[in-house]
Structure formats: structure tokens, C-alpha cells
Steps between C-alpha positions, in 0.01 A plus 500: 500500500551798727771466767383594847786534750264462797359173368852379422608577858199314641594197288863517617401522867251214464763281332751580776248415771403178323868404467545559874211258560651229283243559223230377739189715456349378828813614687485837322136551602582400857789750499259771385250409773766506773676809368191717468176382663311773313566303180280213617187679385656537152641147459277255316518123537406259222199394707382861523551549127313181410210593729482847345501354149230245588277777636527717187264427211663441164445795267510493123748726326358819353380442144519121525233271363319282753551124470196300388 
């Protein structure tokens, strides 16, 4: 696996922020919303994700055989 220092830094910062929020993802997301309102358009809730998934048709993998 190729080491990417930028990705490693992103992971370190995320872990630090999550630690500061007591490992509570909801608190981390709220911190992001309060800290930078511009992030709101980029944050995705589980409800948004589930709605997006429900709206997308299921596609077969390339080269797969259809079920009968």
C-alpha cells in the first residue's frame, strides 16, 4: 500500500477532533456545523444517505450473469 502523507494527516486530524468530542460522532458533526457553516452543504446525514440509496436503482456488476 502506498503511503500518502496528506491522507495520513487528515486521519490524524479527524482522530484528534473525534477525541475532543469524546468519540461522539454527533458532537463532531455539530462542531463542524458550528465551526464552518459552509460545511453544512457537504455534510451528509444517515437519513439523506438512505434516501439517496433508496432513489438509486440497483445495477448489476459488469460481466455478471442475471439471476433467473
